Backbone bond lengths (Angstrom), bond angles and torsions (degrees), N, CA, C in turn:
res aa  C-N    CA-C-N  psi(-1)  N-CA   C-N-CA  omega(-1)  CA-C   N-CA-C  phi
1 X - - - 1.461 - - 1.494 108.23 -
2 X 1.291 118.61 124.32 1.493 125.10 177.33 1.473 111.27 -93.32
3 X 1.284 115.93 -173.35 1.509 122.71 176.45 1.525 111.99 -134.56
4 X 1.350 114.83 137.47 1.433 119.76 166.20 1.604 108.02 -101.26
5 X 1.307 113.25 118.71 1.546 119.73 -178.70 1.404 107.66 -111.81
6 X 1.345 116.60 128.45 1.500 125.51 179.25 1.484 110.59 -112.60
7 X 1.239 122.24 121.84 1.470 126.81 175.46 1.503 112.51 53.07
8 X 1.361 120.48 26.64 1.456 129.46 -174.34 1.458 118.75 53.53
9 X 1.341 116.86 10.88 1.351 121.52 -179.86 1.564 114.98 -112.00
10 X 1.431 113.35 -38.20 1.402 116.45 177.10 1.466 110.05 -106.72
11 X 1.340 111.91 143.07 1.477 113.97 177.34 1.499 110.69 -149.51
12 X 1.269 119.98 148.92 1.469 124.88 -178.78 1.528 108.93 -140.97
13 X 1.309 115.78 141.10 1.506 121.58 178.52 1.436 107.57 -76.93
14 X 1.381 117.60 130.33 1.515 122.32 -179.87 1.463 105.40 -134.61
15 X 1.317 121.45 143.65 1.430 125.42 175.55 1.609 108.79 -67.61
16 X 1.239 112.70 138.33 1.488 117.00 -171.31 1.529 111.21 -49.37
17 X 1.360 115.44 -47.27 1.496 114.79 -172.06 1.518 109.81 -63.72
18 X 1.372 122.49 -39.39 1.409 128.19 -179.45 1.559 105.07 -66.33
19 X 1.272 117.80 -47.71 1.451 123.40 178.62 1.543 113.31 -55.52
20 X 1.237 121.25 -37.87 1.458 122.66 177.82 1.563 109.79 -70.05
21 X 1.268 117.32 -30.95 1.498 121.64 178.47 1.632 109.38 -73.64
22 X 1.414 110.67 -40.31 1.519 115.96 -177.01 1.586 104.26 -70.50
23 X 1.161 116.91 -33.31 1.527 119.39 -177.35 1.593 110.43 -63.76
24 X 1.344 113.79 -46.31 1.394 122.62 178.14 1.531 112.28 -53.21
25 X 1.439 111.74 -53.82 1.481 122.31 -178.95 1.548 108.46 -60.90
26 X 1.366 118.49 -54.31 1.418 125.77 -176.10 1.417 113.89 -53.25
27 X 1.405 112.36 -56.16 1.453 116.85 -177.73 1.604 114.12 -67.56
28 X 1.218 114.28 -28.99 1.507 118.95 173.72 1.488 110.59 -62.49
29 X 1.326 123.29 -46.77 1.339 127.42 179.29 1.480 114.00 -67.53
30 X 1.299 114.17 -39.32 1.575 120.14 -176.92 1.575 105.86 -74.91
31 X 1.283 124.86 -32.29 1.382 128.09 176.42 1.597 110.17 -66.41
32 X 1.310 117.86 -30.48 1.473 123.17 175.03 1.456 112.10 -84.74
33 X 1.338 119.26 -1.01 1.440 122.21 -179.14 1.571 115.67 80.81
34 X 1.303 113.97 17.53 1.463 120.91 -173.43 1.484 110.63 -93.98
35 X 1.412 116.59 131.98 1.435 122.21 178.44 1.504 106.17 -99.47
36 X 1.324 118.97 154.67 1.379 123.60 -177.91 1.553 110.07 -165.85
37 X 1.254 119.36 165.34 1.554 121.34 173.09 1.515 103.51 -101.04
38 X 1.434 108.10 158.63 1.487 115.67 178.67 1.604 98.39 -137.94
39 X 1.342 115.47 121.11 1.301 125.30 -176.73 1.536 114.50 -118.65
40 X 1.426 121.32 139.88 1.402 122.28 -177.12 1.449 105.75 -146.08
41 X 1.335 114.91 159.07 1.534 117.58 -176.13 1.658 98.79 -95.26
42 X 1.327 108.34 136.20 1.462 119.14 178.63 1.489 112.27 -75.66
43 X 1.337 122.44 148.30 1.398 126.63 175.54 1.563 109.78 -68.34
44 X 1.334 112.05 148.75 1.555 117.85 -178.20 1.540 107.05 -61.98
45 X 1.337 120.18 -29.81 1.404 118.60 179.92 1.504 116.44 -64.71
46 X 1.412 113.03 -18.88 1.490 114.24 177.15 1.513 114.59 -104.49
47 X 1.367 113.57 14.08 1.436 122.38 -178.33 1.528 114.81 103.59
48 X 1.321 120.28 -2.66 1.413 119.18 171.87 1.614 110.21 81.76
49 X 1.217 118.64 -156.14 1.481 118.80 178.01 1.571 108.91 81.96
50 X 1.272 111.37 -157.06 1.459 122.11 178.99 1.590 106.85 -148.13
51 X 1.438 109.11 155.57 1.443 112.74 174.15 1.458 107.12 -131.27
52 X 1.316 116.47 142.02 1.499 125.32 167.16 1.402 115.40 -120.48
53 X 1.367 114.41 137.81 1.479 121.89 179.67 1.563 105.55 -123.91
54 X 1.358 109.70 146.59 1.499 115.81 178.96 1.615 106.97 -95.50
55 X 1.373 111.05 118.34 1.509 116.97 -179.64 1.481 106.13 -97.84
56 X 1.367 109.27 128.03 1.585 111.60 176.47 1.625 101.76 -138.27
57 X 1.418 109.88 170.04 1.467 117.19 -170.08 1.562 110.50 -63.58
58 X 1.330 123.05 -12.84 1.497 122.75 175.87 1.445 114.04 -106.98
59 X 1.347 118.28 6.67 1.419 117.91 169.22 1.542 119.70 -69.49
60 X 1.276 117.54 150.59 1.470 116.39 175.73 1.558 109.99 -93.94
61 X 1.337 118.19 117.48 1.357 120.57 -178.39 1.585 109.18 -118.97
62 X 1.392 113.93 135.73 1.445 119.03 177.48 1.440 109.24 -126.82
63 X 1.432 116.39 135.99 1.529 120.79 176.73 1.545 100.64 -117.11
64 X 1.418 112.38 110.79 1.437 117.23 -179.38 1.555 104.81 -107.76
65 X 1.335 110.91 120.40 1.541 120.42 179.34 1.426 113.96 -95.89
66 X 1.388 114.88 142.47 1.456 116.84 179.34 1.508 108.11 -76.24
67 X 1.383 112.49 -47.57 1.465 121.53 -177.80 1.424 113.79 -86.98
68 X 1.390 117.62 162.54 1.434 121.64 -178.03 1.578 115.19 -96.76
69 X 1.412 112.68 -10.03 1.424 115.14 -172.11 1.697 106.32 -94.48
70 X 1.354 112.94 144.96 1.497 111.41 173.86 1.419 111.08 -79.82
71 X 1.362 115.44 131.24 1.505 115.66 179.58 1.508 112.05 -72.21
72 X 1.315 118.13 160.68 1.449 124.57 175.81 1.537 108.58 -66.35
73 X 1.293 119.76 130.82 1.512 120.44 178.94 1.538 108.77 -93.83
74 X 1.289 108.78 129.88 1.484 118.93 172.38 1.525 111.99 -93.49
75 X 1.366 118.62 108.29 1.515 117.48 -176.97 1.511 111.90 -59.44
76 X 1.294 115.53 -30.84 1.542 117.17 -179.03 1.488 108.54 -66.14
77 X 1.266 124.56 -34.74 1.531 126.44 175.52 1.500 109.45 -71.83
78 X 1.268 122.04 -39.62 1.510 126.17 173.22 1.539 103.84 -55.78
79 X 1.223 117.54 -51.47 1.567 119.95 -172.66 1.695 106.33 -63.20
80 X 1.236 113.39 -40.85 1.491 115.01 -174.81 1.534 108.31 -69.65
81 X 1.376 115.99 -44.71 1.424 115.34 176.47 1.480 114.69 -63.53
82 X 1.297 117.65 -44.37 1.508 122.29 173.18 1.483 114.11 -49.04
83 X 1.306 111.23 -39.60 1.596 117.92 -178.33 1.480 104.95 -67.43
84 X 1.275 122.99 -45.14 1.378 117.64 176.87 1.579 117.37 -64.26
85 X 1.301 112.56 -41.15 1.491 117.37 178.46 1.498 112.14 -60.91
86 X 1.288 121.65 -34.91 1.435 129.95 178.27 1.538 113.66 -75.60
87 X 1.362 119.05 -10.25 1.475 121.59 177.32 1.457 112.96 -88.11
88 X 1.327 113.79 164.04 1.379 118.98 178.92 1.572 116.64 -61.51
89 X 1.248 114.85 -22.92 1.552 120.95 173.39 1.595 114.22 -75.30
90 X 1.251 114.14 -23.04 1.468 118.99 177.80 1.564 111.84 87.58
91 X 1.193 114.17 179.47 1.459 122.95 -175.71 1.461 110.87 -65.53
92 X 1.299 121.57 127.49 1.493 122.82 169.57 1.562 108.16 -147.53
93 X 1.286 118.85 161.22 1.407 120.90 -166.83 1.565 111.62 -83.57
94 X 1.281 111.64 123.61 1.485 116.43 172.21 1.502 112.32 -115.71
95 X 1.317 110.94 157.14 1.508 115.23 -177.96 1.508 114.50 -64.70
96 X 1.304 117.37 148.38 1.473 121.26 -173.07 1.577 105.71 -70.36
97 X 1.360 113.57 120.24 1.370 118.13 178.24 1.561 112.59 -73.82
98 X 1.356 119.52 155.45 1.417 124.67 174.25 1.480 104.00 -65.76
99 X 1.263 120.64 146.42 1.446 124.85 177.04 1.587 101.11 -80.80
100 X 1.288 112.54 124.44 1.572 122.95 177.46 1.521 104.46 -109.97
101 X 1.290 119.32 128.16 1.361 119.16 177.86 1.526 112.37 -102.95
102 X 1.288 121.43 156.62 1.520 128.48 -179.70 1.530 107.27 -102.18
103 X 1.230 117.38 17.24 1.525 118.96 178.86 1.635 105.88 96.04
104 X 1.082 125.77 -6.62 1.413 133.38 167.92 1.436 114.52 -101.76
105 X 1.291 121.50 -178.29 1.529 119.68 176.57 1.480 113.01 -86.00
106 X 1.229 121.10 -1.21 1.477 127.43 177.23 1.478 111.91 -79.12
107 X 1.322 116.44 117.76 1.535 121.05 174.83 1.634 106.16 -72.83
108 X 1.310 109.46 148.73 1.467 117.94 177.20 1.511 103.78 -122.56
109 X 1.361 116.67 135.67 1.496 123.09 177.78 1.446 111.77 -94.86
110 X 1.297 118.72 138.07 1.593 118.76 170.23 1.540 101.66 -77.99
111 X 1.325 112.15 139.65 1.475 120.91 -176.74 1.468 103.79 -78.43
112 X 1.347 115.40 129.42 1.455 119.32 -177.49 1.551 114.52 -66.29
113 X 1.328 115.37 144.61 1.459 121.70 -178.22 1.521 108.72 -72.85
114 X 1.341 111.53 146.51 1.534 115.48 176.47 1.458 106.27 -65.02
115 X 1.356 108.84 137.59 1.584 119.36 -179.86 1.548 108.30 91.44
116 X 1.280 119.67 4.57 1.477 115.70 -179.63 1.492 110.30 -76.66
């Protein structure tokens, strides 16, 4: 279980594989100068609810991994997470979609439904 740390004040535990996918999406948006919100559900041990942070190009982001190996990246999951990040709701965690192929070697992601 890794950690996403925002401006050294906010942190949330995130499974390493998910964290790797979030890092790719977040860093890509920040490199393009794009700001967005990131929302997650808080664990019941911390009172439940949800937290949203505003990610911008000058924010300090840390991705702390528990394991030392780079997880395999699913392009379909990157696509699904990027889709949410580009929405007015902002980035939120969606389940990893199955990789669906179009007959080539390129996976295609199913676009997540609103409210997922």
